C-alpha positions in Angstrom: 4.4 -10.4 -15.7 6.4 -7.7 -17.4 5.5 -5.3 -20.3 7.3 -2.5 -22.5 7.2 0.8 -20.9 6.7 3.2 -23.9 9.5 2.7 -26.3 12.2 2.8 -23.4 13.2 -0.9 -23.7 12.4 -0.9 -19.9 10.3 -3.8 -18.9 7.8 -2.9 -16.0 5.1 -4.8 -14.1 1.7 -4.6 -15.5 0.6 -3.5 -12.2 2.6 -0.6 -10.5 2.4 0.3 -6.7 1.4 3.9 -6.1 3.3 5.2 -2.6 1.1 8.2 -2.1 0.0 7.0 1.2 3.3 5.5 2.4 4.1 8.4 4.6 1.3 7.2 7.1 3.1 3.9 7.5 5.9 3.1 10.0 8.9 1.8 7.9 8.3 -1.8 9.2 5.0 -1.5 7.6 6.4 0.1 4.6 8.8 -2.9 4.4 5.9 -5.3 4.4 4.0 -3.2 1.5 7.4 -3.3 -0.7 7.9 -7.1 0.0 4.1 -8.0 -0.9 4.6 -5.9 -4.0 7.9 -7.5 -5.0 6.5 -11.0 -4.1 3.4 -10.8 -6.3 5.6 -9.4 -9.4 5.2 -5.7 -8.8 8.4 -4.0 -9.4 7.3 -0.7 -10.7 7.0 2.0 -7.7 5.4 5.5 -8.8 6.2 8.2 -6.4 5.4 12.3 -6.5 7.2 15.0 -4.7 4.0 16.1 -3.1 3.1 12.8 -1.6 3.3 13.2 2.1 5.5 16.1 1.7 8.3 14.2 0.4 7.9 11.8 3.5 6.4 9.0 1.2 9.8 9.0 -0.7 11.6 8.5 2.4 9.8 5.9 4.1 10.1 3.8 0.8 13.7 4.1 0.8 14.3 3.1 4.1 11.9 -0.1 3.5 14.1 -0.6 0.5 17.5 -0.4 2.3 16.4 -2.5 5.4 14.9 -5.3 2.9 18.4 -5.1 1.2 16.8 -4.7 -2.4 19.2 -3.6 -5.0 18.7 -0.5 -6.8 18.7 -2.2 -10.2 15.7 -4.6 -9.1 13.1 -1.9 -8.9 11.8 0.6 -11.4 11.4 4.0 -9.8 9.2 6.7 -11.1 8.4 10.1 -9.5 6.2 13.1 -10.5 6.9 16.7 -10.0 5.1 20.3 -11.1 2.2 20.8 -8.2 3.0 23.3 -5.8 0.7 24.9 -3.1 -1.8 26.9 -5.1 -0.3 26.6 -8.7 1.5 24.3 -11.1 5.0 25.0 -12.1 6.8 23.2 -15.1 9.7 25.9 -15.1 13.2 24.6 -15.8 14.5 25.7 -12.2 11.5 23.9 -10.7 11.7 20.7 -12.5 15.7 20.7 -11.7 15.4 21.5 -8.0 12.4 19.0 -7.6 14.5 16.2 -9.1 17.3 16.9 -7.1 14.9 16.6 -4.0 13.3 13.4 -5.1 16.8 11.6 -5.6 17.9 12.9 -2.3 14.8 11.3 -0.5 15.0 8.2 -2.5 18.6 8.1 -1.7 19.2 7.1 -5.7 21.4 8.5 -8.2 18.7 8.3 -10.8 15.0 8.1 -11.8 13.8 5.6 -14.3 11.0 7.8 -15.2 10.3 11.6 -14.3 6.6 12.6 -15.1 5.2 16.1 -15.2 2.5 16.2 -12.8 -0.8 17.5 -14.3 -0.5 20.3 -16.7 0.7 23.7 -16.1 -1.2 26.4 -18.0 1.9 28.6 -18.1 4.4 26.0 -19.2 7.1 26.8 -21.8 8.1 24.0 -23.7 11.3 25.1 -24.5 11.9 25.3 -20.7 10.7 21.8 -20.2 12.8 20.1 -22.9 16.1 21.8 -21.8 15.5 20.7 -18.1 14.7 17.2 -19.6 18.1 17.3 -21.7 20.0 18.5 -18.8 18.7 15.9 -16.5 19.5 13.2 -19.2 23.2 14.6 -19.8 23.7 14.5 -15.8 22.6 10.8 -15.7 19.7 11.8 -13.2 16.5 10.7 -15.0 16.5 8.1 -17.9 13.0 8.7 -19.4 9.9 11.0 -19.2 6.4 11.1 -19.2 3.1 13.4 -18.4 0.2 12.9 -16.5 -3.5 14.1 -17.1 -2.5 15.5 -20.4 -4.7 15.4 -23.7 -3.5 14.5 -27.1 -2.5 18.4 -28.2 -0.6 18.9 -25.1 1.4 15.8 -25.6 2.1 16.8 -29.1 3.2 20.3 -28.3 5.5 19.0 -25.8 6.8 16.2 -28.0 7.8 18.7 -30.8 10.2 20.0 -28.5 11.8 16.8 -27.2 14.7 14.5 -28.2 13.1 11.4 -27.6 9.6 10.0 -27.3 7.4 10.5 -24.3 7.3 7.2 -22.4 4.0 7.4 -20.4 0.8 9.2 -19.6 -0.7 8.9 -16.3 -4.7 8.9 -16.5 -7.6 8.4 -14.3 -9.4 5.2 -15.4 -11.7 3.0 -13.7 -15.2 1.3 -15.2 -17.0 4.2 -13.7 -14.6 6.8 -14.6 -14.0 6.1 -18.2 -14.5 9.2 -20.4 -11.9 8.2 -22.9 -13.2 5.1 -23.4 -16.7 6.4 -23.7 -15.8 9.0 -26.4 -14.5 6.4 -28.5 -17.5 4.1 -28.3 -20.2 7.1 -28.5 -18.6 8.6 -31.8 -21.1 11.0 -33.9 -23.8 10.6 -31.0 -25.6 13.3 -28.9 -25.2 11.1 -25.5 -23.0 12.5 -22.8 -20.1 10.0 -23.3 -19.7 11.1 -26.9 -18.0 14.3 -25.4 -14.4 14.0 -26.5 -12.5 15.4 -23.6 -9.0 14.7 -24.3 -8.5 14.4 -28.2 -8.5 10.5 -28.6 -6.0 10.1 -26.1 -6.0 6.1 -26.1 -5.6 6.1 -29.8 -3.0 8.8 -29.9 -1.1 6.7 -27.2 -1.3 3.5 -28.9 -0.1 5.0 -32.2 2.6 6.6 -30.5 3.6 3.6 -28.2 2.9 5.6 -25.3 2.1 3.6 -22.1 -1.1 4.8 -20.4 -0.8 4.4 -16.4 -4.6 4.2 -15.1 -4.7 5.8 -11.7 -7.6 5.5 -9.2 -8.9 2.2 -10.6 -11.4 1.7 -7.8 -13.0 5.3 -7.6 -15.9 7.1 -9.0 -13.8 10.2 -8.9 -11.9 12.3 -6.5 -14.8 13.7 -4.6 -17.3 10.6 -4.5 -14.7 7.8 -3.4 -14.9 4.3 -4.1 -17.7 2.3 -6.4 -16.8 -1.0 -4.9 -19.2 -1.7 -2.1 -21.2 1.5 -2.9 -24.9 1.1 -3.0 -25.3 3.5 -5.8 -23.4 1.0 -8.0 -25.2 -2.3 -6.9 -25.5 -3.8 -10.3 -21.8 -3.1 -11.0 -20.7 -4.8 -7.7 -23.1 -7.5 -8.4 -21.5 -7.9 -11.8 -18.1 -7.8 -10.3 -18.6 -10.4 -7.5 -20.2 -12.7 -9.8 -17.2 -12.6 -11.9 -14.8 -12.8 -9.0 -16.4 -15.9 -7.8 -16.3 -17.7 -11.5 -12.6 -16.9 -11.8 -11.6 -17.4 -7.9 -10.1 -14.0 -7.7 -10.9 -11.0 -5.4 -13.1 -8.2 -6.6 -10.4 -5.9 -6.5 -8.5 -8.3 -9.2 -11.7 -8.4 -11.3 -11.4 -4.4 -11.9 -7.8 -4.4 -12.5 -8.2 -7.3 -15.1 -10.9 -5.3 -16.8 -8.0 -2.5 -17.3 -5.4 -4.9 -18.3 -7.9 -6.6 -20.8 -7.7 -3.2 -22.7 -5.6 -3.9 -26.0 -3.7 -0.5 -25.3 -1.6 -2.5 -22.7 -2.5 0.0 -19.9 -0.6 -0.2 -16.9 -2.6 0.0 -13.6 -1.4 2.1 -10.5 -2.8 1.0 -7.3 -2.3 2.7 -4.1 -3.1 -0.1 -1.4 -0.8 0.0 1.5 -2.3 -3.3 2.8 0.0 -6.4 1.9 -2.9 -8.7 1.8 -4.9 -6.6 -0.6 -1.8 -6.1 -2.9 -1.8 -9.9 -3.1 -5.6 -10.2 -3.9 -4.9 -7.3 -6.7 -2.1 -9.1 -8.4 -4.3 -12.1 -9.1 -5.7 -9.8 -11.9 -2.9 -11.2 -14.0 -4.0 -14.9 -13.9 -7.3 -14.3 -15.8 -8.4 -12.6 -19.0 -11.9 -11.4 -19.2 -14.0 -12.3 -22.3 -15.1 -9.7 -24.7 -19.1 -9.7 -23.2 -17.9 -9.6 -19.5 -15.6 -6.6 -20.5 -18.6 -4.8 -21.8 -21.0 -6.0 -18.8 -18.8 -4.3 -16.5 -18.8 -1.2 -18.9 -22.4 -1.2 -19.1 -23.1 -1.9 -15.5 -20.9 0.9 -14.6 -23.6 3.2 -16.0 -22.4 3.8 -19.5 -24.3 3.2 -22.8 -23.6 1.5 -26.0 -24.9 3.2 -29.5 
């Protein structure tokens, strides 16, 4: 199933494949991953210039070429801005990064370019000029950000000629601060801490597509909650619902994200074709409101 990505007019799959780990695959294995994605309705592929030191983009292109898949049949997104030990949103780095990305992907353009995490030293005028130059040259069609809060997005948007299309944010049933802060309003509970300025409501109001990354993780340091004994009640709930709907546990988690009315696009990083197929089953179901809240509370969150 396809959905609008921002206000761009681009129709992308509700589930996207993140290619961070593709550098670890042989080209033949990468072909199977790309094929499984497309066969299961995933046409949106998320890259970054730092993934595998650029090798992930090269493997992806080789797979696409060997499978004789036309460029116009896929949506390509890549990110730039992270460098060794620092962030860099300078005009020179953005332009150089895009040239490198296009060379590795062997494509004339990116559908989306995303700024990879915030840069404390960014100059919005430089970012805007880089975006204009890339747009004029036909190298990038649309733009987005990752891990930015409301004020950062508003600040950058004030310098741009067109609306930002996406914001890539970490979200899972366990890692859900942007949901908790909206539920625990005016409370003194831990979840009431608004860390991002009401980013979900801001993105909904401005038709920005949130891209949820790491949907199966607790956080970057603690790993997965699926199968984790510290989250037994959550896993038991997920398994029960998976049996009810006849899908995998992974599909239930992705369905939980897709159920949110913000029309959040979920980015999954599996390099296992069978698992990609299982995850794609999420689109076959729609969790009820009580089921959605049950997963949320079993993940350790409280309701007022």
